[in-house]
N, C-alpha and C positions, 0 to 999 in steps of 0.2 A: 339934736336928734338925728339929723342927717349924718353928722360926723360919727356918731356911735354906730349907726347902721353900716356906714362904709367901713369902719374898722372891723366890725364883726364879719363882714363879707371877705375882707382881706385876710382875716385870721382863718376863716374856713378854707379859702383858696390856698393859703400857705400850708394848712394841715393836709389838704388834698395832695398838694405837691410832695409834701413830706411822705405821705402814705405811698404815693406812686414811686418815689425814689427808694423808699424802703423795700417795696415789692420788687423793683428792678434789681436792687442790690441782693435781695434774697434769691431771686431767680438766677442772677449771675453766679452767686456762690453755689447754688444747687447744681447749675450746669457745669461749673468748673471743678467743684470738689466732688460732688456725688456722681454726676454723669460724665465727668471729664474723661476718665480712662476709656469708657465705652465709645464716646465720640471720637477720641483719638485713634482707637483701633479701627473704627469705621472709616476714618479719613485715610488711614494706612491702607485699608482694604481697597478703597476707591482708587488709590494711586499706586498700589502694589498688587501684583497678581502672580501666583505660583502656578506654573504649568508643568504637567508631567511630560517628560520626554521619553518616548518608548525606546527600548534597546533594540539595536540591530539584531535581526534573526540570523542564526548561523547558516552558512551556505552548505548545500548538499552537493557533492560531486561524485562522479563515477570513479572506478578504480584507477583511471588514468588522469584524474584531475579535471575532467570535463564537467562544467557546471550543469547541474540538473534542476536545482532550485536556488534562486538568488534573491537579493533584495534590491529593488529600485528606489532611489530616493525621490520622495514627493513632498509636497507642502500641504498641510492641513490648515484650512482657514476657518476661524470661528469668530463669533461676535457676542458681545454683551448687550442685549436689547436695551438695558437701562442707560447705556451710554451712546447708543446709536441716535444721531440727530436727523438723519434723512433715510428712513427705512425704505421708502419707495425707490429712491435713486440707487441705493445700495443693492436692492433686490434685482433691479433691472440690469445693473452693471454685472452682477454675479451671474445672472442668467445668460447674458451675452457671452461671458468668458467660459463658464463651466457647463452650460446647458441645463441649469436648474429650472424648475417650474417657478416663475417669478411670483405668481399669486401665492403659492404655498410658502415660499421663503419670506415674502412680505408679511404674511400673517404671523410668522414666528418672530420676525424682527420687530414687529409693532407691539408684541406682547411683553410689556415691561414687567410682568410678574416673573419672567424668566431671566436668569443670569447668564445662561450659556446656550448658544445655538450653533450648530455646525453650518457653515456657509458652503464649504466644499471639503470633502474628506479625501485625502490622498490625491490631491490635484497636481497637474503639471506645474512644476516650480516656476516656469516662465509666465504662465497665466496668472499664478498667484502674485508674482512680482508686479505685473501690470495693474492688478487690483490694488496692491499696496500703494503704488505711486499715485493713485487717485485721491488718497488722503482722507478716506472716510473715517469718522470717529467711531470708536467702539470695536474696531477689528483687532484680531490677534492672529499670529502665524507661528507654526512650529513644524520642524521637519519630521516626517514620518515615512516608514519604509513600506513599500508595496511588494508583496511576494509575487515573483514572476518565475515561470517555468520555460526557460529558453529553448528546450528541445520539443515543446509542444506535446505531441502524443507519446513520445518515448518514455516508457516507465511510468506513465500516468497512474496506473493502478497500484504501483509500488509506492510512489511518492505520496499520494494522497493530496491534501490541500490545506493551506493555511488561509483563514478567512480575512475579512476586512480589519479585524482587530489583531491580525497577525498571530492568531492562536490556531494550532493544528486541529483540524476537524476530522481527518481521516488518514489512513495509511501511516507511513513513517513520520509524516508531519505531526500526527497526533501522538504516536507512541514515543517519539523523541522530544515531546514538548518541553520537558524539563531541561533537556540538553540544548535545544536550539533557541529557546526563548530569551535567555539573558535576564538582566535586571534593569528596570527603567530608572532614569534619572529625573531631574527637575530643574526648572529655571524660574527665578523670581524677577519679574519685570516691573520697572517703574513707569507709570503712565502720567500724561498730563491730564488736566480736568476734563478733556474731551475724550479720554480713553485711548489716546494714541501712545504707542510705546516710545519711551525715551531712552531707556538703558536697561541692560541686564545686570542686576546688582549681586546676584547669588546663583551659583550653578552647582548642582550635584551630578557628577558624570554618571552616565549609564554604563552598564557592563554588558558588552555584546555577548550573544549566545555563541556556543562552540560550533565549529565546523564539523561536518560528518562526511567521511569518505566511505562509499559503498563498495561492495565486491562486484556490483553490476558493471558490465562493459557496455558503454553507450552504443557502440556499433553492433555488437552481438545482439543487444536488446532490440535495436531498431530493425535489424534484419529479421529476427524471429517474428516481430510484430508484422512486418510486411509479408512474410511467407504465410503466416496464419490468416492475414486478411485475404490473401489470394486464395488460400484453401477454403475459407468460408464462402467466398464468391464462387469458386469452382464447383463446390458440392452443395451450394445453397444451404449451408449448415446453420444451426442455431448459434454456435459459438465454437471457439477452439482455444486450447491452452498449450503452452510449451514451457518446459523447464530446462535450462542448461546449467549443469552442475559439475564442478571439479570434484571427482570422486576421492581424491587424496586429501583435500582440505575441507570439503563441505561448502566451499565458496560458491554462491549462486551468481553465475555470470549473466543470467537472464531469467526473468519470470514474465512471460508475455501472455496477453489475452487479446482475442478478437471477438466481437468488434472492439475497437479502441476509441479513445476520446482525447481531446485536448485538455490538459490539466488547467490551462488558463480559463477554460469555460466550465470548470467543475460545477458551479451552482446551477447551471442550465442542463446538466447531464443526468440522465436517469440513474437511479441507485444501482440497478442490475448491471449497468455498464461500468460502474466504478469499482466493482469487486475484483480483487486479485484472486481469480478462480483457482490458481495453482495451490493456494493455501486454504481457501474458504469452502470450496465446493467438493463434494464427494460423488463417487460413481462406482458401479460394480466393474471391477477391472477385467473380468473375463480371463482369457488365456495368459495375459502377462503375469497373473498371480501364480501360475504354475511353477514359476521359479522357486517359490517358497516350498512347495510340496516336493519338488525334485531335489532341491538342496538339502532338505531335511532327511530324505531317504538316503542320500549319499553320505551325509554326516553321521547318521545313525548306523551306517554300514549295512543297511538292508539291501541296497542295490549298488551297482557300479555302472559306468557309462555303457558297458557291453552286456549287461544283464538283459536277457530277452524274455518276452512274455508272448503267449499265444492269446491274441485279443479278438474276441467276438465282435460282430458289427454293432451289437447293442449290449447294454449291461443293466440289469435290474437291481436297484438299490432301494430297499424298503418299498415304498409305494411309487417310486419314480423309475422311468426307463430312460437311461442315458444313451445318447447317440453321438456320433462324430459330426463335425460340421459338414463333411462331405461323405456320402454313403460309400461303404466298402464292404468287402466280405471279411471272413476270418483271416487274420494275418498274424505272422510272428514279427514283433518289432522289438528292437533294443531300446534301452533308455534314451540313447542318443537320438534315435529315430522318433521316439515319442516326443522329444523336445522339438526336433526339427520340423515335424509335421503337425505339431500341436494336437496330439491325440488326447481327447477327453477320457476315453476308456482306459488308456495306458496310465494316465496321471492318477485316476481314481484307484486303479489297481495297486499302484505304489502307496497311495494314501491308506488303503485298507490294510496293507502290510504294516504300515507305520502305526495305525490305530488312532482313535479319536483323541485320546489324552495327549499323546506325543505330538500329534499334528497341532492341536490347540496350543500347546506349549511353544511350538516353533513359530506359530503366527504371532504370539506374544513376544518372542525373542526378536523377531524382525521389526517390532514396534508398531504393528497394526492394531488399531483400536486405541491408540494413545498419540498425543501430540509429539511431533518431532523435536520440539523445543526451538524451532526457528525464531529468530528475533524479529518477527513481523506480527502485528496484531491480528486477532480474529481467526487464528488457526483452528481448523476443525480436527478433532482427534479421529474422525472416521468412526466406523463401527465394526466390531468383531463379536460375533455371538459367543457369550460365555459358555464354557463347556457344559455346565449344568442345564443349559437350555437347548443343547443339541438334540435333534430328533433322529430317527433312524435313517432319514435320507440326507442329513447334513454332510455325512462323509462322502456323499456323491455330488454335492454342489459346491461347498466351500473350496475343496482342493483345486477346482477349475475356475475359481474367481466369481462364483455366484453366492448370494446370501452374505456378502461382506461388502462394506463401503470403505473406500480409500480416497485420499486426495492425490492429485498428480505428483505432488512433492514427496509423499510417502513412497510411491512406486519408484520414483527416480532414486530415492535414498536406498531402497532395497537393492536395486541394480548396481548402485555405486559400491555396495559391499562386495559384489563379485568382481568389480573393476579394480579395487584397491587391495585385494588379497584377503578379504573377509571381515573388514571393520565396518561397523555401522556408525557413520559420522553424523555430526549434528549440522544440518544445513544452516547457513547464516548469510545475511545480506549486509551486515555492518562490518567494515574492515577497520575503521579508525575513528575515534572521537577526540576532537581537540588535539590532534597530533599524537595521540596515544593509541597503539595497536590494541585491538580487541581479540582476545583468544577464544577459540571455540573448542579447544581440546582435540585429542586424537580420536575420540570415539571408542566404542567397545567392540570387542571381537564377537562376531556372531557365528561365523563358520571358519574352518581352518583354511589356510592358503591352498592346500591341496584341493579341497572341494571347490573353492572359488575358481581356481584354474580349470578344473573339470567343467564347471558350469560355463565359464567363459568360452571354452573350446566348443562346447555343444551349442552355445548361442551363436557362434560363428557359422555353424552349419545351417541355422535358420535363414541366414541371409544368402549363403552360398547356394543352397538348393532346397530350402524349405519354404515357409509361408511369407518370408520377408525379403524376397529377392529384389523388390522395388527399392529397398534401402541401400543397395550396393553403391559404392563410390569408387570410380576408377582410381587406382594408385594406392588405395587404402583397404585394409581389412576392417570389416564391420561385424560386430556381434549385436544381437538384439532379439526382441520377441514381439510378435503381433498380438493384439487383443481385439476381440469383437464381442459385444454383449448387447442383448436387447434390454431396453429400459422397461421399468414397471409402469403399467397403465393404472389409471385410477381405480379400476376394479380389482387390483392386486395380482393380475396375471401379466406375463411377459408380452410385450407389444410385438406386433408383426410388422410394424412400420417405423418404429423409433429405435435407433441404435446408437451406441457409442463405439467409435473406432479409435484404437490407440496403437502406439508403437513406442518401445523404449529401446534405445540403441547406445552402444559404447564404441568409441573410436579413439585412436586406432586400436583394433582389437588385440594386437600383439602386446600393447602396453597402454591401456586406455587412459587418456587425459581428459576426456569429456564424456558425460552421460547426458543424453538428450531425450527427453520424454515429450511426446506429442499426443494430445487427446482431442478428438473432434466430436462434438456433441450434435447428434441428429443430422448426419449428412444425408443428402438425397441423391438418388441416381447411382449409389454404391455405398456400402457400409462396412466392408471388411477392413480390418486394420492394415493389412498388407496392400490394399488398394488405395485407401484414403489417407491414412496417417503416415505410412512408410515413405511415400514421396516427399511429404512435408519435412520429415526428419532428414531425408537426403539433402534437401536444399539448405536447411539450417546448418547441417553438419559440414557441407562442402564450403560454405562461406566461413564458418568458424575455423576450419582447418587452415584455410588460406590466410585469414586475418591474424591468427595466432602463430603462423609460420611453423606449423607442426609438420615435420618431414614425412614423406610417404613411407609406408612400411611394406608396400606391395607394388613397387614401380613396374610398369609394363616393360616386358623384354623387347629388344629391338626385333 
């Protein structure tokens, strides 16, 4: 009886072992055959990791090869929390080296639901190397470029900014993103069971971005910014803008704005300080716009430089009464004198002879109301009233630069046409991309060379004995035009306290190589273009003439 019971128990135990062995064999077969590929892939993932290696961003240099935007090599440190075995110690060490918040970093490292955490982005490579030598599990390192602007404030509004991900956010950095960015590569890294890197087994090389050479001259740009900063301080102005343009090629040697800012502190700078106002902002040009009216009258054969008019002290145009900037009696003035002394009534008299239709056509020919096509983002086209919307008084306001909105760049371009013999060039700031020159074309003819020369000669008189004498430079002939206009108040009327002062000049006037436009917004203590803007032009021009070694065309006699 006892023997039978024992045999039965032994049989049951043997059957149980057989069942367990069968279950184990079945489980093993299921794991190896059914789930085997999945677990093999998981094992590979745990011991292999593919990391994206960002491409180096192209360098931006000035016309002489001076660096304006470059890449600094840094090291980005990351971690896989699932492989980190001492989150607290790692958080404290990283905080000591990189200045992280240890509590915040510890919370991220201790969260094993995450597979990737930045420990330090774009860190000092020497500090990253110190952390690597501490031997923490779960860490990874890869090189990454940090965008740096070695000139600080110089051309900051032109360059814009590339952010932490090395993507352009503003200015040329943004508009040239496709050129500068390049193509990222990758690295496949083998790790030990603790997540420490052992070897790089596969590499796909990144393709660096292309370098870009600008037409900007770093020294001309820096000087213009300094002069504008001093002008803003001197006149307690809201802002100031300057454009330095080669009238023959359309190359922009400087586009300066004050107040300025350091491009390396872009994220902490107010948006209104980051704008390139030479391209984005518009204003009523005032008397500098008279160039269009006078040149149109000359080209149409309605007047010549010596044509004279008997001009009353005031002129009624529809419902408006036009006056001169300075009171005078009835005088006879030639077209040359109308330009030199910036006569409002004389300019309107010529415009009335020209007629609304032809004047509107000439405004269009000079490119006002349309973008210049400059290779810089965010350009404003300005505003020119369509002919069908002109009222009876428009012929008395637009010819003298009221009721029209222009950018500083548009005005510089119009004067460049007088400097180069009558061609309207396309302003541009990009000279070369990746070693290949960028062509801007020769531009289109807007007036004949005869008319351009006549205008240039009359503009010389503005500086010799007219409203722009403060722009004179010893040893050089200078041509130019002053502009003064009141700003529009919120109620739609012209302000009695807020003005825009401007001056556009050409040097040397005998054969202009530079067009320099200066606009000062809301100066205080003085507001005439000849008082506020002309001296700033003189300082910018004097430096440029020396820097470019342009010979004097009017040397002093012994």
